[in-house]
N, CA, C and O atoms as a DFTB+ gen file, in Angstrom:
656 C
 N C O
     1  1       0.835      -1.163       0.000
     2  2       0.000       0.000       0.000
     3  2       0.892       1.242       0.000
     4  3       1.675       1.458       0.925
     5  1       0.762       2.052      -1.049
     6  2       1.596       3.247      -1.144
     7  2       0.749       4.490      -0.884
     8  3      -0.395       4.593      -1.328
     9  1       1.327       5.402      -0.172
    10  2       0.639       6.666       0.130
    11  2       1.103       7.741      -0.841
    12  3       2.267       7.783      -1.242
    13  1       0.156       8.616      -1.213
    14  2       0.525       9.736      -2.065
    15  2       1.240      10.771      -1.213
    16  3       0.924      10.940      -0.035
    17  1       2.168      11.439      -1.787
    18  2       2.867      12.473      -1.015
    19  2       1.910      13.593      -0.607
    20  3       0.942      13.883      -1.310
    21  1       2.186      14.200       0.508
    22  2       1.343      15.264       1.054
    23  2       1.380      16.488       0.145
    24  3       0.386      17.205       0.035
    25  1       2.486      16.728      -0.492
    26  2       2.613      17.927      -1.316
    27  2       1.629      17.923      -2.473
    28  3       1.146      18.987      -2.857
    29  1       1.318      16.780      -3.035
    30  2       0.366      16.760      -4.146
    31  2      -1.026      17.129      -3.667
    32  3      -1.763      17.795      -4.394
    33  1      -1.410      16.713      -2.458
    34  2      -2.716      17.087      -1.922
    35  2      -2.764      18.586      -1.656
    36  3      -3.762      19.240      -1.958
    37  1      -1.705      19.125      -1.101
    38  2      -1.651      20.563      -0.829
    39  2      -1.691      21.341      -2.140
    40  3      -2.396      22.345      -2.248
    41  1      -0.945      20.884      -3.124
    42  2      -0.944      21.541      -4.425
    43  2      -2.324      21.458      -5.083
    44  3      -2.784      22.416      -5.703
    45  1      -2.972      20.306      -4.941
    46  2      -4.306      20.134      -5.521
    47  2      -5.305      21.069      -4.847
    48  3      -6.116      21.697      -5.529
    49  1      -5.260      21.171      -3.518
    50  2      -6.155      22.081      -2.801
    51  2      -5.910      23.531      -3.227
    52  3      -6.851      24.301      -3.417
    53  1      -4.652      23.883      -3.371
    54  2      -4.305      25.242      -3.798
    55  2      -4.840      25.509      -5.216
    56  3      -5.353      26.592      -5.496
    57  1      -4.717      24.533      -6.084
    58  2      -5.216      24.678      -7.462
    59  2      -6.730      24.835      -7.479
    60  3      -7.264      25.655      -8.226
    61  1      -7.423      24.048      -6.657
    62  2      -8.887      24.149      -6.590
    63  2      -9.292      25.531      -6.093
    64  3     -10.219      26.128      -6.641
    65  1      -8.621      26.054      -5.067
    66  2      -8.933      27.385      -4.553
    67  2      -8.668      28.456      -5.596
    68  3      -9.445      29.402      -5.726
    69  1      -7.576      28.315      -6.343
    70  2      -7.265      29.288      -7.395
    71  2      -8.331      29.274      -8.480
    72  3      -8.732      30.328      -8.973
    73  1      -8.791      28.088      -8.855
    74  2      -9.832      27.971      -9.881
    75  2     -11.133      28.582      -9.386
    76  3     -11.815      29.285     -10.131
    77  1     -11.477      28.319      -8.141
    78  2     -12.712      28.893      -7.590
    79  2     -12.640      30.410      -7.548
    80  3     -13.620      31.093      -7.842
    81  1     -11.461      30.943      -7.177
    82  2     -11.307      32.393      -7.154
    83  2     -11.446      32.975      -8.549
    84  3     -12.085      34.010      -8.740
    85  1     -10.847      32.306      -9.520
    86  2     -10.861      32.809     -10.894
    87  2     -12.245      32.733     -11.520
    88  3     -12.584      33.563     -12.363
    89  1     -13.040      31.766     -11.128
    90  2     -14.359      31.588     -11.738
    91  2     -15.490      32.135     -10.885
    92  3     -16.664      31.965     -11.216
    93  1     -15.140      32.783      -9.801
    94  2     -16.158      33.341      -8.910
    95  2     -16.922      34.440      -9.637
    96  3     -16.321      35.301     -10.280
    97  1     -18.232      34.408      -9.536
    98  2     -19.058      35.413     -10.184
    99  2     -19.082      36.673      -9.337
   100  3     -19.236      36.621      -8.117
   101  1     -18.931      37.777      -9.995
   102  2     -18.992      39.064      -9.314
   103  2     -20.339      39.686      -9.636
   104  3     -20.649      39.939     -10.800
   105  1     -21.130      39.930      -8.619
   106  2     -22.472      40.485      -8.790
   107  2     -22.413      42.000      -8.712
   108  3     -21.777      42.565      -7.822
   109  1     -23.080      42.648      -9.648
   110  2     -23.138      44.104      -9.568
   111  2     -24.254      44.518      -8.605
   112  3     -24.984      43.674      -8.086
   113  1     -24.373      45.802      -8.378
   114  2     -25.321      46.303      -7.378
   115  2     -26.765      45.952      -7.738
   116  3     -27.557      45.609      -6.861
   117  1     -27.108      46.035      -9.027
   118  2     -28.486      45.747      -9.437
   119  2     -28.856      44.292      -9.168
   120  3     -29.967      43.996      -8.727
   121  1     -27.903      43.375      -9.441
   122  2     -28.167      41.953      -9.171
   123  2     -28.340      41.702      -7.681
   124  3     -29.225      40.950      -7.271
   125  1     -27.500      42.328      -6.876
   126  2     -27.610      42.163      -5.427
   127  2     -28.974      42.655      -4.931
   128  3     -29.627      41.994      -4.123
   129  1     -29.389      43.809      -5.421
   130  2     -30.685      44.357      -5.004
   131  2     -31.817      43.435      -5.434
   132  3     -32.743      43.179      -4.664
   133  1     -31.744      42.937      -6.665
   134  2     -32.783      42.033      -7.169
   135  2     -32.880      40.780      -6.299
   136  3     -33.979      40.336      -5.966
   137  1     -31.726      40.208      -5.932
   138  2     -31.713      38.986      -5.118
   139  2     -32.254      39.267      -3.715
   140  3     -33.050      38.490      -3.188
   141  1     -31.825      40.369      -3.118
   142  2     -32.288      40.708      -1.764
   143  2     -33.791      40.968      -1.764
   144  3     -34.497      40.517      -0.862
   145  1     -34.282      41.688      -2.765
   146  2     -35.721      41.950      -2.828
   147  2     -36.520      40.672      -3.050
   148  3     -37.612      40.513      -2.504
   149  1     -35.971      39.759      -3.858
   150  2     -36.647      38.470      -4.049
   151  2     -36.734      37.718      -2.725
   152  3     -37.747      37.078      -2.442
   153  1     -35.683      37.787      -1.914
   154  2     -35.702      37.140      -0.602
   155  2     -36.671      37.811       0.348
   156  3     -37.325      37.138       1.146
   157  1     -36.773      39.131       0.273
   158  2     -37.688      39.858       1.151
   159  2     -39.145      39.627       0.773
   160  3     -40.025      39.689       1.631
   161  1     -39.405      39.362      -0.504
   162  2     -40.783      39.052      -0.914
   163  2     -41.280      37.766      -0.272
   164  3     -42.467      37.631       0.024
   165  1     -40.373      36.827      -0.058
   166  2     -40.736      35.594       0.626
   167  2     -41.470      34.575      -0.217
   168  3     -42.081      33.655       0.326
   169  1     -41.427      34.714      -1.528
   170  2     -42.114      33.743      -2.388
   171  2     -41.434      32.381      -2.328
   172  3     -42.108      31.352      -2.369
   173  1     -40.122      32.366      -2.233
   174  2     -39.346      31.130      -2.094
   175  2     -38.537      31.225      -0.808
   176  3     -38.334      32.311      -0.266
   177  1     -38.083      30.082      -0.333
   178  2     -37.236      30.101       0.858
   179  2     -35.875      30.684       0.484
   180  3     -35.483      30.676      -0.683
   181  1     -35.170      31.186       1.479
   182  2     -33.847      31.767       1.255
   183  2     -32.899      30.700       0.714
   184  3     -32.086      30.973      -0.169
   185  1     -33.009      29.484       1.249
   186  2     -32.140      28.403       0.781
   187  2     -32.377      28.126      -0.702
   188  3     -31.423      27.939      -1.457
   189  1     -33.629      28.100      -1.116
   190  2     -33.956      27.835      -2.519
   191  2     -33.494      28.987      -3.413
   192  3     -32.957      28.761      -4.497
   193  1     -33.705      30.210      -2.955
   194  2     -33.264      31.385      -3.714
   195  2     -31.752      31.367      -3.898
   196  3     -31.253      31.601      -4.999
   197  1     -31.028      31.091      -2.824
   198  2     -29.564      31.067      -2.893
   199  2     -29.077      29.944      -3.801
   200  3     -28.118      30.128      -4.551
   201  1     -29.715      28.802      -3.741
   202  2     -29.347      27.684      -4.601
   203  2     -29.574      28.058      -6.067
   204  3     -28.735      27.780      -6.924
   205  1     -30.710      28.687      -6.343
   206  2     -31.041      29.093      -7.717
   207  2     -30.061      30.142      -8.241
   208  3     -29.677      30.108      -9.410
   209  1     -29.662      31.069      -7.381
   210  2     -28.753      32.151      -7.790
   211  2     -27.280      31.739      -7.723
   212  3     -26.414      32.436      -8.253
   213  1     -26.999      30.610      -7.075
   214  2     -25.620      30.135      -6.975
   215  2     -24.783      30.904      -5.979
   216  3     -23.589      31.110      -6.195
   217  1     -25.399      31.331      -4.891
   218  2     -24.666      32.055      -3.847
   219  2     -24.866      31.352      -2.513
   220  3     -25.811      30.582      -2.341
   221  1     -23.985      31.621      -1.586
   222  2     -24.106      31.063      -0.235
   223  2     -25.153      31.863       0.540
   224  3     -25.351      33.052       0.292
   225  1     -25.809      31.198       1.471
   226  2     -26.815      31.887       2.286
   227  2     -26.182      33.008       3.103
   228  3     -26.790      34.061       3.294
   229  1     -24.969      32.784       3.580
   230  2     -24.294      33.828       4.366
   231  2     -24.073      35.084       3.520
   232  3     -24.160      36.202       4.028
   233  1     -23.787      34.896       2.222
   234  2     -23.609      36.039       1.336
   235  2     -24.939      36.788       1.165
   236  3     -24.970      38.019       1.178
   237  1     -26.035      36.033       1.004
   238  2     -27.348      36.665       0.898
   239  2     -27.638      37.509       2.147
   240  3     -28.070      38.657       2.046
   241  1     -27.395      36.922       3.324
   242  2     -27.707      37.637       4.559
   243  2     -26.818      38.869       4.747
   244  3     -27.274      39.874       5.293
   245  1     -25.563      38.809       4.305
   246  2     -24.708      39.997       4.420
   247  2     -25.190      41.093       3.463
   248  3     -25.187      42.271       3.819
   249  1     -25.608      40.704       2.237
   250  2     -26.168      41.691       1.304
   251  2     -27.446      42.291       1.863
   252  3     -27.669      43.497       1.766
   253  1     -28.278      41.450       2.443
   254  2     -29.541      41.903       3.006
   255  2     -29.299      42.908       4.137
   256  3     -29.984      43.927       4.228
   257  1     -28.336      42.616       4.980
   258  2     -28.009      43.506       6.097
   259  2     -27.495      44.844       5.573
   260  3     -27.917      45.898       6.047
   261  1     -26.584      44.811       4.595
   262  2     -26.061      46.045       4.014
   263  2     -27.175      46.864       3.359
   264  3     -27.227      48.086       3.498
   265  1     -28.052      46.180       2.653
   266  2     -29.160      46.833       1.955
   267  2     -30.073      47.548       2.946
   268  3     -30.424      48.711       2.747
   269  1     -30.455      46.850       4.009
   270  2     -31.362      47.438       4.984
   271  2     -30.696      48.561       5.781
   272  3     -31.336      49.565       6.093
   273  1     -29.414      48.394       6.111
   274  2     -28.701      49.455       6.843
   275  2     -28.565      50.712       5.985
   276  3     -28.735      51.828       6.477
   277  1     -28.258      50.526       4.697
   278  2     -28.135      51.682       3.810
   279  2     -29.477      52.395       3.673
   280  3     -29.530      53.625       3.674
   281  1     -30.561      51.630       3.555
   282  2     -31.886      52.236       3.476
   283  2     -32.242      52.984       4.751
   284  3     -32.825      54.067       4.702
   285  1     -31.893      52.410       5.881
   286  2     -32.170      53.045       7.176
   287  2     -31.406      54.371       7.290
   288  3     -31.968      55.380       7.715
   289  1     -30.122      54.362       6.907
   290  2     -29.315      55.584       6.978
   291  2     -29.839      56.636       6.013
   292  3     -29.890      57.821       6.344
   293  1     -30.227      56.203       4.825
   294  2     -30.730      57.152       3.822
   295  2     -32.023      57.800       4.292
   296  3     -32.208      59.006       4.129
   297  1     -32.920      57.006       4.876
   298  2     -34.177      57.567       5.373
   299  2     -33.953      58.506       6.552
   300  3     -34.706      59.458       6.755
   301  1     -32.907      58.224       7.326
   302  2     -32.590      59.093       8.457
   303  2     -31.830      60.340       8.010
   304  3     -31.649      61.275       8.790
   305  1     -31.390      60.351       6.758
   306  2     -30.666      61.515       6.237
   307  2     -29.208      61.537       6.639
   308  3     -28.585      62.599       6.624
   309  1     -28.640      60.384       7.001
   310  2     -27.260      60.343       7.470
   311  2     -26.235      60.240       6.353
   312  3     -25.045      60.425       6.605
   313  1     -26.650      59.954       5.141
   314  2     -25.670      59.754       4.083
   315  2     -25.819      60.817       3.015
   316  3     -26.916      61.311       2.752
   317  1     -24.701      61.159       2.408
   318  2     -24.722      62.080       1.281
   319  2     -24.974      61.268       0.027
   320  3     -24.397      60.194      -0.146
   321  1     -25.816      61.762      -0.836
   322  2     -26.100      60.991      -2.039
   323  2     -24.961      61.160      -3.031
   324  3     -24.215      62.137      -2.976
   325  1     -24.837      60.212      -3.926
   326  2     -23.807      60.254      -4.956
   327  2     -24.196      61.292      -6.008
   328  3     -25.369      61.415      -6.362
   329  1     -23.221      62.028      -6.497
   330  2     -23.472      63.011      -7.540
   331  2     -23.648      62.310      -8.876
   332  3     -22.992      61.305      -9.151
   333  1     -24.529      62.842      -9.699
   334  2     -24.705      62.285     -11.033
   335  2     -23.598      62.804     -11.942
   336  3     -22.923      63.778     -11.610
   337  1     -23.413      62.162     -13.078
   338  2     -22.343      62.582     -13.977
   339  2     -22.581      63.990     -14.498
   340  3     -21.624      64.731     -14.727
   341  1     -23.833      64.372     -14.689
   342  2     -24.142      65.741     -15.107
   343  2     -23.732      66.760     -14.065
   344  3     -23.188      67.816     -14.387
   345  1     -23.999      66.433     -12.815
   346  2     -23.601      67.330     -11.731
   347  2     -22.086      67.438     -11.634
   348  3     -21.549      68.514     -11.370
   349  1     -21.399      66.322     -11.846
   350  2     -19.940      66.334     -11.792
   351  2     -19.391      67.222     -12.908
   352  3     -18.474      68.012     -12.679
   353  1     -19.953      67.095     -14.126
   354  2     -19.511      67.938     -15.240
   355  2     -19.754      69.408     -14.937
   356  3     -18.897      70.250     -15.207
   357  1     -20.925      69.724     -14.375
   358  2     -21.231      71.113     -14.029
   359  2     -20.259      71.646     -12.979
   360  3     -19.798      72.783     -13.076
   361  1     -19.953      70.831     -11.987
   362  2     -19.017      71.258     -10.948
   363  2     -17.616      71.460     -11.506
   364  3     -16.920      72.396     -11.113
   365  1     -17.197      70.585     -12.424
   366  2     -15.875      70.752     -13.044
   367  2     -15.826      72.024     -13.876
   368  3     -14.832      72.751     -13.846
   369  1     -16.896      72.296     -14.621
   370  2     -16.946      73.518     -15.429
   371  2     -16.903      74.752     -14.529
   372  3     -16.216      75.726     -14.834
   373  1     -17.633      74.704     -13.430
   374  2     -17.632      75.827     -12.494
   375  2     -16.253      76.017     -11.874
   376  3     -15.798      77.148     -11.705
   377  1     -15.587      74.913     -11.532
   378  2     -14.239      75.001     -10.961
   379  2     -13.271      75.608     -11.966
   380  3     -12.425      76.423     -11.598
   381  1     -13.386      75.219     -13.231
   382  2     -12.532      75.779     -14.273
   383  2     -12.768      77.278     -14.418
   384  3     -11.817      78.053     -14.526
   385  1     -14.033      77.686     -14.419
   386  2     -14.358      79.106     -14.530
   387  2     -13.803      79.885     -13.335
   388  3     -13.296      80.995     -13.499
   389  1     -13.897      79.315     -12.155
   390  2     -13.361      79.981     -10.962
   391  2     -11.843      80.084     -11.012
   392  3     -11.271      81.088     -10.587
   393  1     -11.192      79.051     -11.530
   394  2      -9.729      79.103     -11.678
   395  2      -9.327      80.203     -12.652
   396  3      -8.333      80.899     -12.443
   397  1     -10.113      80.355     -13.722
   398  2      -9.820      81.410     -14.685
   399  2      -9.975      82.783     -14.048
   400  3      -9.155      83.671     -14.282
   401  1     -10.999      82.963     -13.258
   402  2     -11.210      84.245     -12.580
   403  2     -10.057      84.521     -11.622
   404  3      -9.566      85.648     -11.549
   405  1      -9.622      83.500     -10.890
   406  2      -8.493      83.669      -9.965
   407  2      -7.239      84.049     -10.745
   408  3      -6.486      84.924     -10.317
   409  1      -7.005      83.393     -11.896
   410  2      -5.833      83.726     -12.710
   411  2      -5.910      85.168     -13.194
   412  3      -4.912      85.888     -13.162
   413  1      -7.080      85.591     -13.638
   414  2      -7.256      86.971     -14.104
   415  2      -6.986      87.970     -12.982
   416  3      -6.254      88.942     -13.167
   417  1      -7.578      87.723     -11.833
   418  2      -7.397      88.645     -10.709
   419  2      -5.958      88.661     -10.213
   420  3      -5.447      89.706      -9.810
   421  1      -5.304      87.504     -10.241
   422  2      -3.902      87.439      -9.834
   423  2      -3.033      88.246     -10.789
   424  3      -2.152      88.985     -10.350
   425  1      -3.272      88.112     -12.087
   426  2      -2.531      88.879     -13.079
   427  2      -2.764      90.371     -12.891
   428  3      -1.823      91.164     -12.887
   429  1      -4.007      90.733     -12.740
   430  2      -4.325      92.152     -12.552
   431  2      -3.681      92.689     -11.278
   432  3      -3.169      93.809     -11.273
   433  1      -3.698      91.917     -10.210
   434  2      -3.103      92.327      -8.944
   435  2      -1.593      92.522      -9.091
   436  3      -1.043      93.511      -8.606
   437  1      -0.924      91.580      -9.760
   438  2       0.525      91.703      -9.955
   439  2       0.870      92.935     -10.776
   440  3       1.816      93.660     -10.469
   441  1       0.085      93.160     -11.826
   442  2       0.358      94.323     -12.663
   443  2       0.100      95.624     -11.918
   444  3       0.842      96.590     -12.096
   445  1      -0.920      95.668     -11.104
   446  2      -1.179      96.868     -10.295
   447  2      -0.048      97.105      -9.305
   448  3       0.350      98.246      -9.069
   449  1       0.471      96.017      -8.722
   450  2       1.603      96.166      -7.793
   451  2       2.831      96.679      -8.519
   452  3       3.540      97.544      -8.004
   453  1       3.095      96.151      -9.727
   454  2       4.238      96.629     -10.506
   455  2       4.061      98.094     -10.853
   456  3       5.001      98.884     -10.758
   457  1       2.851      98.451     -11.256
   458  2       2.574      99.836     -11.625
   459  2       2.803     100.756     -10.426
   460  3       3.391     101.830     -10.556
   461  1       2.334     100.325      -9.272
   462  2       2.486     101.137      -8.061
   463  2       3.947     101.235      -7.652
   464  3       4.419     102.314      -7.292
   465  1       4.674     100.110      -7.704
   466  2       6.072     100.096      -7.279
   467  2       6.968     100.869      -8.233
   468  3       7.874     101.572      -7.785
   469  1       6.739     100.757      -9.541
   470  2       7.617     101.373     -10.537
   471  2       7.118     102.746     -10.975
   472  3       7.887     103.555     -11.495
   473  1       5.856     103.000     -10.769
   474  2       5.305     104.286     -11.157
   475  2       5.078     104.427     -12.644
   476  3       4.944     105.552     -13.126
   477  1       5.028     103.352     -13.385
   478  2       4.827     103.459     -14.839
   479  2       3.368     103.333     -15.194
   480  3       2.563     102.831     -14.410
   481  1       3.040     103.783     -16.362
   482  2       1.695     103.606     -16.909
   483  2       0.669     104.508     -16.284
   484  3      -0.065     104.090     -15.388
   485  1       0.608     105.723     -16.734
   486  2      -0.355     106.652     -16.153
   487  2      -1.722     106.558     -16.809
   488  3      -2.663     107.206     -16.351
   489  1      -1.858     105.768     -17.871
   490  2      -3.120     105.678     -18.598
   491  2      -4.206     104.996     -17.781
   492  3      -3.917     104.101     -16.986
   493  1      -5.453     105.412     -17.971
   494  2      -6.559     104.834     -17.206
   495  2      -7.043     103.522     -17.793
   496  3      -7.638     102.720     -17.073
   497  1      -6.809     103.273     -19.076
   498  2      -7.300     102.060     -19.723
   499  2      -6.253     100.951     -19.763
   500  3      -6.453      99.936     -20.429
   501  1      -5.178     101.130     -19.080
   502  2      -4.084     100.168     -19.155
   503  2      -4.463      98.805     -18.587
   504  3      -4.230      97.789     -19.242
   505  1      -5.035      98.753     -17.395
   506  2      -5.367      97.479     -16.762
   507  2      -6.453      96.736     -17.530
   508  3      -6.299      95.531     -17.729
   509  1      -7.549      97.369     -17.981
   510  2      -8.524      96.619     -18.776
   511  2      -7.921      96.031     -20.045
   512  3      -8.297      94.927     -20.438
   513  1      -6.986      96.742     -20.706
   514  2      -6.367      96.172     -21.908
   515  2      -5.480      95.004     -21.542
   516  3      -5.379      94.046     -22.308
   517  1      -4.836      95.059     -20.394
   518  2      -4.023      93.937     -19.948
   519  2      -4.921      92.754     -19.622
   520  3      -4.596      91.612     -19.946
   521  1      -6.054      93.030     -18.980
   522  2      -6.994      91.961     -18.632
   523  2      -7.472      91.264     -19.898
   524  3      -7.624      90.043     -19.918
   525  1      -7.709      92.036     -20.952
   526  2      -8.177      91.448     -22.198
   527  2      -7.084      90.719     -22.957
   528  3      -7.388      89.957     -23.874
   529  1      -5.841      90.924     -22.611
   530  2      -4.738      90.280     -23.313
   531  2      -4.701      88.784     -23.070
   532  3      -4.077      88.049     -23.836
   533  1      -5.342      88.331     -22.041
   534  2      -5.500      86.905     -21.756
   535  2      -4.164      86.193     -21.597
   536  3      -3.878      85.243     -22.325
   537  1      -3.380      86.625     -20.691
   538  2      -2.085      85.981     -20.472
   539  2      -2.208      84.893     -19.410
   540  3      -1.473      84.902     -18.422
   541  1      -3.125      83.966     -19.606
   542  2      -3.207      82.776     -18.762
   543  2      -3.547      81.590     -19.635
   544  3      -3.972      81.784     -20.774
   545  1      -3.377      80.335     -19.142
   546  2      -3.429      79.144     -19.991
   547  2      -4.726      78.942     -20.761
   548  3      -4.690      78.350     -21.839
   549  1      -5.847      79.394     -20.273
   550  2      -7.104      79.088     -20.937
   551  2      -7.464      80.097     -22.013
   552  3      -8.346      79.838     -22.832
   553  1      -6.794      81.246     -22.024
   554  2      -6.956      82.267     -23.044
   555  2      -8.418      82.687     -23.252
   556  3      -8.841      82.959     -24.376
   557  1      -9.161      82.734     -22.182
   558  2     -10.545      83.183     -22.270
   559  2     -10.658      84.485     -21.502
   560  3     -10.259      84.573     -20.341
   561  1     -11.194      85.471     -22.145
   562  2     -11.257      86.800     -21.552
   563  2     -12.394      86.910     -20.554
   564  3     -13.450      86.300     -20.719
   565  1     -12.159      87.696     -19.520
   566  2     -13.260      88.083     -18.651
   567  2     -13.610      89.510     -19.028
   568  3     -12.740      90.264     -19.463
   569  1     -14.836      89.882     -18.872
   570  2     -15.230      91.230     -19.294
   571  2     -14.695      92.287     -18.345
   572  3     -14.425      91.996     -17.180
   573  1     -14.540      93.506     -18.830
   574  2     -14.161      94.589     -17.917
   575  2     -15.285      94.812     -16.905
   576  3     -16.406      94.336     -17.087
   577  1     -14.971      95.529     -15.858
   578  2     -15.952      95.775     -14.807
   579  2     -17.205      96.405     -15.388
   580  3     -17.123      97.349     -16.174
   581  1     -18.370      95.882     -15.002
   582  2     -19.641      96.419     -15.442
   583  2     -20.192      95.768     -16.692
   584  3     -21.343      96.019     -17.048
   585  1     -19.416      94.942     -17.369
   586  2     -19.886      94.293     -18.595
   587  2     -20.521      92.962     -18.259
   588  3     -20.159      92.336     -17.263
   589  1     -21.467      92.520     -19.080
   590  2     -22.120      91.229     -18.878
   591  2     -21.624      90.186     -19.871
   592  3     -22.152      89.075     -19.882
   593  1     -20.641      90.489     -20.698
   594  2     -20.138      89.583     -21.722
   595  2     -19.095      88.659     -21.114
   596  3     -18.103      89.129     -20.557
   597  1     -19.308      87.332     -21.213
   598  2     -18.387      86.364     -20.645
   599  2     -17.861      85.449     -21.736
   600  3     -18.590      85.101     -22.665
   601  1     -16.579      85.053     -21.624
   602  2     -16.021      83.981     -22.424
   603  2     -15.645      84.330     -23.846
   604  3     -15.548      83.423     -24.673
   605  1     -15.427      85.604     -24.186
   606  2     -15.023      85.940     -25.546
   607  2     -13.613      86.472     -25.533
   608  3     -13.215      87.157     -24.590
   609  1     -12.866      86.173     -26.544
   610  2     -11.508      86.690     -26.679
   611  2     -11.588      88.061     -27.329
   612  3     -12.112      88.187     -28.436
   613  1     -11.084      89.079     -26.671
   614  2     -11.135      90.420     -27.233
   615  2      -9.744      90.970     -27.508
   616  3      -9.616      91.999     -28.171
   617  1      -8.731      90.333     -27.031
   618  2      -7.398      90.874     -27.223
   619  2      -6.423      89.768     -27.511
   620  3      -6.768      88.588     -27.443
   621  1      -5.208      90.144     -27.831
   622  2      -4.164      89.158     -28.105
   623  2      -3.080      89.311     -27.062
   624  3      -3.003      90.337     -26.387
   625  1      -2.245      88.302     -26.926
   626  2      -1.188      88.317     -25.928
   627  2      -0.177      89.409     -26.225
   628  3       0.478      89.893     -25.302
   629  1      -0.022      89.821     -27.500
   630  2       0.973      90.848     -27.827
   631  2       0.578      92.208     -27.253
   632  3       1.425      93.096     -27.157
   633  1      -0.693      92.394     -26.869
   634  2      -1.099      93.656     -26.240
   635  2      -0.413      93.851     -24.903
   636  3      -0.298      94.978     -24.422
   637  1       0.040      92.777     -24.306
   638  2       0.668      92.839     -22.997
   639  2       2.119      93.285     -23.094
   640  3       2.636      93.849     -22.130
   641  1       2.795      93.060     -24.206
   642  2       4.220      93.344     -24.344
   643  2       4.575      94.808     -24.138
   644  3       5.556      95.088     -23.449
   645  1       3.834      95.757     -24.695
   646  2       4.217      97.151     -24.469
   647  2       4.088      97.577     -23.007
   648  3       4.750      98.521     -22.576
   649  1       3.251      96.895     -22.255
   650  2       3.012      97.283     -20.859
   651  2       4.091      96.744     -19.945
   652  3       4.497      97.420     -18.999
   653  1       4.562      95.534     -20.213
   654  2       5.505      94.871     -19.312
   655  2       6.906      95.292     -19.531
   656  3       7.809      94.815     -18.844
């Protein structure tokens, strides 16, 4: 009577675990919700539902617990809802516009400081022409004070050269 070496059994167990991991089904959120709701309806037993869906009962109960806890928190107002892709795009556009305004104001502030420190440029229209020169990466002009026109290019970068 010959015994098989222990290493082959260990290797076989490891191979089986690797195969199970590789072939494990990953359920998306909609499938999880569908399964949990089917269990909550009570038309079939949990054991039968889990057998039909190919999941362990413990997995069903953990999904059920997460589902009910999330619903409880949402009804209590404890969770922030996820932003939709449209909202994310709007927020990104707003952030970009705010960055442009900051760049414009920073440029204007630096030029005013230079003007004050050096005493150059006595003209009253100098800063608005510099603002329109669009010397920042997005090259989108902001309107002069009091104007309602946004996002148009009114000047070129070469307008800035005589001032600097």
